[in-house]
N, CA, C and O of each residue as an XYZ file, in Angstrom:
604
protein
N       2.316    -19.804      6.149
C       2.101    -19.018      6.831
C       1.554    -18.274      6.674
O       1.343    -17.962      5.502
N       0.986    -17.528      7.712
C      -0.488    -16.766      6.723
C      -0.398    -16.134      6.097
O      -1.434    -16.160      5.432
N       0.526    -15.089      5.582
C       1.110    -14.474      4.861
C       0.370    -14.895      3.538
O      -0.315    -14.100      2.893
N       0.504    -15.803      3.295
C       0.340    -16.709      1.532
C      -0.981    -16.220      1.470
O      -1.415    -15.988      0.341
N      -1.834    -15.980      2.599
C      -3.181    -15.683      1.683
C      -3.722    -14.718      1.433
O      -4.693    -14.555      0.695
N      -2.624    -13.323      2.557
C      -2.794    -12.572      1.647
C      -2.500    -11.356      0.019
O      -1.577    -10.644     -0.378
N      -3.587    -11.639     -0.360
C      -3.320    -11.285     -1.467
C      -3.309     -9.682     -1.816
O      -2.602     -9.032     -2.586
N      -4.252     -9.354     -1.045
C      -3.622     -7.847     -1.008
C      -3.206     -6.528     -0.038
O      -3.377     -5.309     -0.023
N      -2.523     -7.619      0.789
C      -1.602     -7.502      1.895
C      -2.442     -6.561      2.734
O      -1.957     -5.515      3.167
N      -3.115     -6.753      2.861
C      -4.255     -6.388      4.483
C      -3.461     -6.750      5.287
O      -2.801     -5.800      5.707
N      -3.079     -8.113      5.908
C      -2.303     -8.111      6.901
C      -1.295     -7.926      7.230
O      -1.007     -7.909      8.426
N      -0.348     -7.707      6.187
C       0.783     -7.595      6.419
C       1.116     -5.592      6.628
O       1.987     -4.888      7.139
N      -0.073     -5.404      5.940
C       0.057     -3.205      6.865
C      -0.387     -3.389      7.311
O      -0.940     -2.372      7.729
N      -0.938     -4.651      7.981
C      -1.198     -4.482      9.676
C      -0.466     -4.350     10.265
O      -0.301     -3.314     10.909
N       0.369     -5.449     10.300
C       1.312     -5.873     11.391
C       2.332     -5.070     11.174
O       2.718     -4.426     12.150
N       2.966     -4.901     10.008
C       3.562     -3.016     10.051
C       3.202     -2.111     10.428
O       4.241     -1.543     10.766
N       1.882     -1.046     10.801
C       1.064     -0.501     11.617
C       1.576     -1.035     13.210
O       2.365     -0.358     13.870
N       0.994     -2.364     13.716
C       1.130     -2.466     14.917
C       2.812     -2.170     15.458
O       3.088     -1.457     16.422
N       3.828     -2.896     14.591
C       4.620     -2.806     14.960
C       5.440     -1.087     14.853
O       6.496     -0.858     15.443
N       4.927     -0.346     14.254
C       5.695      1.505     14.792
C       4.555      2.098     15.608
O       4.810      3.223     16.039
N       3.160      1.527     15.975
C       2.685      1.981     16.915
C       3.504      1.721     18.318
O       3.720      2.596     19.156
N       4.080     -0.194     18.448
C       4.373     -0.472     19.447
C       5.707     -0.900     19.822
O       6.008     -0.955     21.015
N       6.887     -1.340     18.521
C       8.034     -1.811     18.242
C       8.190     -3.255     18.833
O       9.162     -3.722     19.426
N       7.314     -3.688     18.607
C       6.703     -5.306     19.072
C       8.115     -6.622     18.075
O       8.232     -7.172     16.980
N       8.796     -6.526     19.273
C       9.463     -7.793     18.887
C       8.897     -8.638     18.022
O       9.224     -8.748     16.840
N       7.922     -9.337     18.660
C       7.193    -10.413     17.222
C       6.980     -9.809     16.293
O       7.360    -10.257     15.211
N       6.270     -8.525     16.363
C       5.870     -7.972     14.889
C       7.012     -7.960     13.959
O       6.624     -8.182     12.812
N       8.323     -7.773     14.050
C      10.034     -7.777     13.718
C       9.984     -8.897     13.337
O      10.124     -9.284     12.177
N       9.794     -9.476     14.208
C      10.419    -11.284     13.913
C       9.379    -11.985     12.362
O       9.494    -12.682     11.354
N       8.764    -11.474     12.853
C       7.180    -11.604     11.770
C       7.644    -11.298     10.466
O       7.616    -11.981      9.442
N       8.268     -9.640     10.773
C       8.593     -8.901      9.028
C       9.839     -9.796      9.054
O       9.522    -10.980      8.941
N      11.129     -9.598      9.165
C      12.771    -10.100      8.665
C      11.835    -11.345      8.047
O      12.346    -11.494      6.936
N      10.721    -12.346      8.152
C      10.941    -13.335      7.496
C      10.228    -13.759      6.545
O       9.968    -14.875      6.097
N       9.803    -12.189      6.168
C       8.815    -11.451      4.070
C       9.735    -12.163      3.506
O      10.826    -12.155      4.075
N       9.583    -13.062      2.122
C       9.460    -13.437      0.903
C       8.839    -12.908     -0.084
O       7.735    -12.369     -0.003
N       9.506    -13.027     -1.078
C       8.893    -12.592     -2.150
C       7.893    -13.731     -2.578
O       7.863    -14.960     -2.511
N       7.033    -12.646     -3.083
C       5.817    -11.547     -3.498
C       5.850    -10.414     -2.640
O       5.770     -9.206     -2.860
N       6.022    -11.273     -1.343
C       5.338     -9.977     -0.014
C       6.216     -8.715      0.603
O       5.826     -7.986      1.515
N       7.656     -8.599     -0.181
C       8.154     -7.535      0.378
C       8.046     -6.823     -0.962
O       9.007     -6.095     -1.209
N       6.766     -6.891     -2.186
C       6.573     -5.491     -2.583
C       5.451     -4.837     -2.277
O       5.162     -3.828     -2.920
N       4.382     -5.434     -0.937
C       3.634     -5.032      0.087
C       4.347     -3.928      0.897
O       4.011     -2.750      1.024
N       5.667     -4.736      1.540
C       6.480     -4.307      3.161
C       6.479     -2.686      2.712
O       5.898     -1.653      3.045
N       7.655     -3.185      1.595
C       8.311     -2.021      0.131
C       7.472     -0.615      0.112
O       7.907      0.532      0.207
N       6.112     -1.085     -0.043
C       5.696      0.333     -0.193
C       4.361      0.786      1.203
O       3.310      1.417      1.090
N       4.783      0.361      2.007
C       3.782      0.190      3.425
C       5.549      1.120      3.821
O       5.567      2.351      3.811
N       6.412      0.583      4.026
C       7.257      1.027      4.684
C       8.104      2.824      3.591
O       8.548      3.774      4.237
N       8.104      2.816      2.315
C       7.835      4.164      2.406
C       6.372      5.063      2.289
O       6.249      6.288      2.294
N       5.392      4.090      2.191
C       4.204      4.957      3.007
C       4.512      5.977      4.754
O       4.223      7.079      5.221
N       5.165      4.880      5.119
C       5.445      5.673      6.024
C       6.843      6.235      6.457
O       6.933      6.460      7.664
N       7.762      6.459      5.823
C       8.625      7.003      5.502
C       8.549      8.797      5.680
O       9.129      9.725      6.242
N       7.439      8.514      4.801
C       7.192      9.628      4.193
C       5.857     10.738      5.222
O       5.300     11.835      5.174
N       5.930      9.482      6.067
C       4.882     10.767      6.630
C       6.249     10.589      8.179
O       6.848      9.591      8.581
N       6.286     12.138      8.686
C       6.789     12.409      9.880
C       5.744     11.845     10.968
O       5.580     12.791     11.738
N       5.006     10.831     11.378
C       5.233     10.620     12.530
C       5.503      9.279     12.648
O       5.559      8.805     13.782
N       5.772      8.219     11.195
C       6.200      6.946     12.020
C       7.480      7.324     10.749
O       8.124      6.354     10.349
N       7.658      8.067     10.432
C       9.378      7.920      9.840
C      10.186      7.267     10.386
O      10.843      6.402      9.808
N      10.352      7.715     12.280
C      11.272      6.723     12.653
C      11.920      5.737     12.795
O      13.063      5.279     12.786
N       9.970      5.323     13.050
C       9.866      4.052     13.647
C      10.135      3.176     12.098
O      10.752      2.112     12.130
N       9.629      3.719     10.818
C       9.836      2.631     10.158
C      11.220      2.625      9.412
O      11.861      1.711      8.893
N      11.438      3.890      9.537
C      13.787      4.058      9.611
C      14.512      2.761     10.288
O      15.390      2.016      9.851
N      13.725      2.787     11.659
C      14.325      1.804     12.859
C      14.288      0.417     12.200
O      15.197     -0.410     12.140
N      12.675      0.326     11.580
C      12.401     -1.385     10.299
C      13.101     -1.435      9.816
O      13.981     -2.286      9.948
N      13.074     -0.426      8.889
C      14.479     -0.848      7.790
C      15.739     -1.335      7.785
O      16.378     -2.065      7.026
N      15.911     -0.885      8.593
C      17.453     -0.671      8.926
C      17.886     -2.610      9.918
O      18.922     -3.267     10.021
N      16.407     -2.829     10.428
C      16.362     -4.780     11.235
C      16.407     -4.757     10.183
O      17.569     -4.505      9.863
N      15.591     -4.916      9.074
C      15.096     -6.013      7.762
C      16.275     -5.976      7.453
O      16.752     -7.111      7.465
N      17.431     -4.730      7.005
C      18.308     -4.592      5.866
C      19.232     -5.240      6.669
O      19.415     -6.358      6.188
N      19.832     -5.089      7.562
C      20.485     -6.098      8.394
C      20.690     -8.143      8.196
O      21.625     -8.944      8.197
N      18.965     -8.195      8.032
C      18.801     -9.752      8.265
C      19.250     -9.968      6.676
O      19.329    -11.138      6.301
N      19.508     -9.055      5.847
C      19.741     -8.953      4.629
C      19.228    -10.465      3.557
O      19.797    -11.386      2.971
N      17.302     -9.798      3.868
C      17.129    -10.853      2.846
C      16.313    -11.034      1.148
O      15.991    -10.127      0.381
N      16.149    -12.601      0.962
C      16.312    -12.152     -0.887
C      16.070    -11.578     -1.542
O      16.319    -11.865     -2.713
N      15.233    -10.033     -1.099
C      14.483     -9.640     -1.590
C      15.812     -8.026     -1.381
O      15.793     -7.583     -2.529
N      16.535     -7.344     -0.782
C      17.409     -6.489     -0.096
C      17.315     -5.408     -1.857
O      16.988     -4.225     -1.954
N      17.798     -6.519     -3.180
C      17.823     -5.039     -3.484
C      17.563     -4.831     -4.620
O      18.237     -4.488     -5.591
N      15.657     -5.247     -4.329
C      14.976     -4.954     -4.594
C      14.445     -2.784     -3.858
O      13.478     -2.109     -4.209
N      15.019     -2.594     -3.344
C      15.011     -1.248     -2.403
C      16.045     -0.516     -3.421
O      15.826      0.694     -3.458
N      16.632     -0.746     -3.879
C      17.048      0.197     -5.333
C      16.314      0.539     -6.011
O      16.473      1.530     -6.724
N      15.374     -0.114     -5.997
C      14.295     -0.053     -7.506
C      12.990      0.283     -7.180
O      11.984      0.320     -7.888
N      13.164      0.532     -5.955
C      11.166      1.012     -4.990
C      11.659      2.485     -5.012
O      12.736      3.077     -5.083
N      10.009      2.858     -4.894
C       9.767      3.916     -4.724
C      10.354      4.641     -3.204
O       9.998      5.770     -2.867
N      11.469      3.640     -2.227
C      11.092      3.935     -0.998
C      13.019      4.500     -1.384
O      13.373      5.606     -0.974
N      13.624      3.962     -1.847
C      15.005      4.700     -1.967
C      14.817      6.807     -2.124
O      15.094      7.981     -1.874
N      14.473      6.284     -2.430
C      13.587      8.463     -3.344
C      13.184      8.500     -1.927
O      13.697      9.509     -1.443
N      12.546      7.905     -1.098
C      12.094      8.574      0.060
C      13.197      8.292      1.035
O      12.742      8.554      2.148
N      13.606      8.155      1.068
C      14.842      8.169      1.598
C      16.421      8.135      1.546
O      17.165      7.551      2.333
N      16.819      9.005      0.279
C      17.562     10.213      0.076
C      16.397     11.971      0.152
O      16.712     13.161      0.153
N      15.351     11.404      0.192
C      14.638     12.786      0.512
C      14.113     13.090      1.620
O      13.312     14.023      1.666
N      14.515     12.228      2.971
C      14.441     12.326      3.910
C      16.100     12.717      4.681
O      16.354     13.360      5.699
N      17.219     11.859      3.470
C      18.501     12.087      4.052
C      18.925     14.046      3.808
O      19.237     14.948      4.586
N      18.716     13.957      2.387
C      18.368     15.456      2.472
C      18.045     16.667      3.354
O      18.729     17.687      3.437
N      16.933     16.411      3.983
C      16.000     17.281      5.105
C      16.693     17.358      6.016
O      16.740     18.440      6.600
N      17.411     16.363      6.438
C      18.415     16.296      7.257
C      19.357     16.765      7.304
O      19.500     17.657      8.140
N      20.310     16.452      6.560
C      21.432     17.634      4.994
C      21.488     18.938      6.107
O      21.979     19.560      7.049
N      20.482     18.709      5.028
C      20.137     21.112      5.105
C      19.877     21.657      5.731
O      20.156     22.852      5.627
N      19.226     21.222      6.724
C      19.618     22.270      8.096
C      20.658     22.213      9.002
O      20.684     22.874     10.041
N      21.664     21.312      8.581
C      23.060     21.184      9.350
C      24.075     22.268      8.655
O      24.922     22.971      9.207
N      23.558     22.141      6.634
C      24.372     23.264      6.280
C      23.571     24.294      6.576
O      24.518     24.979      6.964
N      22.896     24.814      6.690
C      22.578     25.997      6.679
C      22.599     26.518      8.027
O      22.383     27.631      8.507
N      22.983     25.177      8.588
C      23.533     26.378     10.223
C      25.336     26.354      9.902
O      25.973     27.391     10.087
N      25.901     25.325      9.510
C      27.194     25.323      9.337
C      27.212     27.213      8.326
O      28.258     27.861      8.288
N      26.492     27.501      7.957
C      27.120     28.507      7.313
C      27.071     29.543      7.753
O      27.877     30.434      7.486
N      25.866     29.674      8.720
C      25.514     31.296      9.331
C      26.760     31.289     10.425
O      27.118     32.326     10.983
N      27.422     29.915     10.683
C      29.204     30.067     11.298
C      28.593     30.482     12.748
O      28.992     31.501     13.313
N      27.626     29.658     13.304
C      27.632     29.761     14.746
C      26.158     27.774     14.972
O      25.022     27.333     14.791
N      27.477     27.494     15.439
C      26.689     25.905     15.565
C      25.471     26.133     16.501
O      24.623     25.330     16.112
N      25.128     26.623     17.225
C      23.817     26.538     17.655
C      22.928     27.043     17.340
O      21.883     26.395     17.282
N      22.945     28.272     17.033
C      22.345     29.117     15.757
C      21.195     28.814     14.928
O      21.578     28.231     13.913
N      20.068     28.960     14.953
C      19.129     28.240     14.153
C      17.872     29.422     13.561
O      17.001     30.186     13.978
N      18.226     29.147     12.859
C      17.361     30.030     11.619
C      16.620     31.559     11.778
O      17.019     31.973     12.866
N      16.066     32.184     11.408
C      15.403     32.984     12.193
C      15.610     33.464     13.755
O      14.639     33.662     14.485
N      16.463     33.569     14.031
C      16.834     33.987     15.555
C      17.034     33.173     16.175
O      17.976     33.401     16.935
N      16.324     31.609     16.343
C      16.421     30.513     17.550
C      17.557     30.443     18.031
O      18.616     30.680     17.450
N      17.375     30.069     19.275
C      18.903     29.498     19.284
C      18.311     28.027     20.095
O      17.143     27.789     20.400
N      19.812     26.950     20.377
C      19.888     25.489     19.819
C      20.468     25.151     19.744
O      21.382     25.740     19.168
N      20.788     23.120     20.458
C      22.044     22.827     19.649
C      21.352     21.688     19.023
O      21.211     20.609     19.598
N      20.734     22.053     17.316
C      20.179     21.312     16.378
C      21.937     20.737     15.877
O      22.115     19.536     16.083
N      22.259     20.941     15.716
C      23.056     20.401     14.635
C      23.711     18.934     15.371
O      23.769     17.786     14.933
N      24.139     19.500     16.603
C      24.386     17.995     17.497
C      23.512     16.834     17.959
O      23.573     15.616     18.132
N      22.488     18.077     18.089
C      20.999     16.678     18.078
C      20.181     15.852     16.988
O      19.316     14.983     17.089
N      21.158     16.828     15.277
C      20.825     15.853     14.672
C      21.954     14.942     13.869
O      21.691     14.114     12.996
N      23.144     15.253     14.317
C      24.108     13.951     14.345
C      24.134     13.136     15.156
O      24.636     12.091     14.741
N      23.755     13.108     16.354
C      23.304     12.013     18.148
C      21.782     11.362     17.080
O      21.563     10.178     17.337
N      21.194     11.725     16.436
C      19.814     11.118     16.355
C      19.955     10.146     14.942
O      19.050      9.403     14.562
N      21.268     10.303     14.249
C      21.606      9.953     13.210
C      22.052      9.331     13.570
O      21.557      8.230     13.331
N      23.411      9.284     14.502
C      24.671      8.017     14.273
C      24.431      6.299     14.704
O      25.362      5.497     14.782
N      23.037      5.977     14.945
C      22.877      4.908     15.548
C      22.983      4.340     14.060
O      24.015      3.670     14.015
N      22.222      4.336     12.608
C      21.367      4.522     11.673
C      22.888      4.364     11.205
O      23.104      3.304     10.619
N      24.283      5.459     11.397
C      26.072      5.444     10.481
C      26.271      3.903     11.259
O      26.418      2.867     10.610
N      26.259      3.929     11.996
C      27.184      2.671     12.817
C      26.772      1.311     11.596
O      27.610      0.557     11.103
N      25.663      1.293     11.389
C      25.073     -0.096     10.138
C      24.904      0.073      8.664
O      24.802     -0.885      7.897
N      24.877      1.406      8.269
C      25.275      2.051      7.138
C      25.307      3.408      6.674
O      24.959      4.570      6.889
N      26.215      2.229      5.549
C      27.168      3.600      4.766
C      26.371      3.987      3.423
O      25.800      3.321      2.558
N      26.559      5.190      3.608
C      25.674      5.812      2.253
C      27.194      6.639      1.359
O      28.001      7.467      1.782
N      27.067      5.925     -0.052
C      28.086      7.086     -0.912
C      27.319      7.607     -1.453
O      26.265      7.402     -2.055
N      28.454      8.925     -0.973
C      28.608     10.556     -1.001
C      28.217     10.892     -2.530
O      28.066     12.108     -2.655
N      28.070     10.392     -3.372
C      26.849     10.539     -5.131
C      26.122      9.904     -4.848
O      25.998      9.299     -5.913
N      25.138      9.280     -3.935
C      24.095      8.788     -4.227
C      23.214     10.008     -3.505
O      21.984     10.044     -3.485
N      23.887     10.753     -3.062
C      23.306     12.165     -2.458
C      23.439     13.537     -3.506
O      22.634     14.435     -3.752
N      24.697     13.294     -3.953
C      25.294     14.954     -4.850
C      25.493     13.887     -5.817
O      26.711     13.714     -5.779
N      25.046     13.132     -6.596
C      25.392     12.627     -7.554
C      23.144     12.770     -8.377
O      22.062     12.683     -7.797
N      23.424     12.941     -9.457
C      22.434     12.943    -10.618
C      22.269     11.913    -11.272
O      23.271     11.226    -11.468
N      20.886     11.433    -11.857
C      20.701     10.815    -12.475
C      21.360     10.192    -14.294
O      21.614      9.147    -14.894
N      21.365     11.564    -14.476
C      22.404     12.067    -15.956
C      23.262     11.417    -15.410
O      23.149     10.283    -15.876
N      24.526     11.448    -14.288
C      25.561     11.146    -14.030
C      25.849      9.535    -14.539
O      26.522      8.944    -15.383
N      24.514      9.122    -13.034
C      24.629      7.442    -12.911
C      24.156      6.533    -14.199
O      23.879      5.338    -14.096
N      24.108      7.261    -15.399
C      23.577      6.971    -16.513
C      24.143      7.227    -17.587
O      23.736      6.759    -18.651
N      25.402      8.183    -17.476
C      26.536      8.662    -18.463
C      27.185      7.226    -18.929
O      28.000      6.957    -18.047
N      27.192      6.407    -19.701
C      27.601      5.613    -20.333
C      29.117      5.425    -20.372
O      29.675      4.373    -20.060
N      29.698      6.467    -20.756
C      31.637      7.068    -20.248
C      32.096      7.039    -18.668
O      33.235      7.363    -18.331
N      31.124      6.631    -17.772
C      31.497      7.029    -16.528
C      31.733      5.433    -16.702
O      32.192      4.772    -15.770
């Protein structure tokens, strides 16, 4: 495979960029076949893409496809900076919905604007929620609690 000679990850990064631009099924198939140690470059590129608003949705879609394939390196996600970016992204999406609930009017946006932001937020996450289950403690728990030996 051509990735065996891709020491710096430039080819892999280019394939990820191509997928993000085109949603190509061939690029997805190729990225789904990534094995160790190339997963490191892939996770770094996904982390970078999740952090940018313009590529976030494509990166999350790609990550969802990859996780459903259950590659041998999937456990590395929990120890990579990508997990923190995913949690940050999740918190950003939950905060506006929580703020709207506190306003008491589901369609009222902070600052006086009107719109159906809450239902749009829920609907945009619905496909992800069908495949990914997140334990509430991942979002609300703390690192100290997780590392507490009495737990």
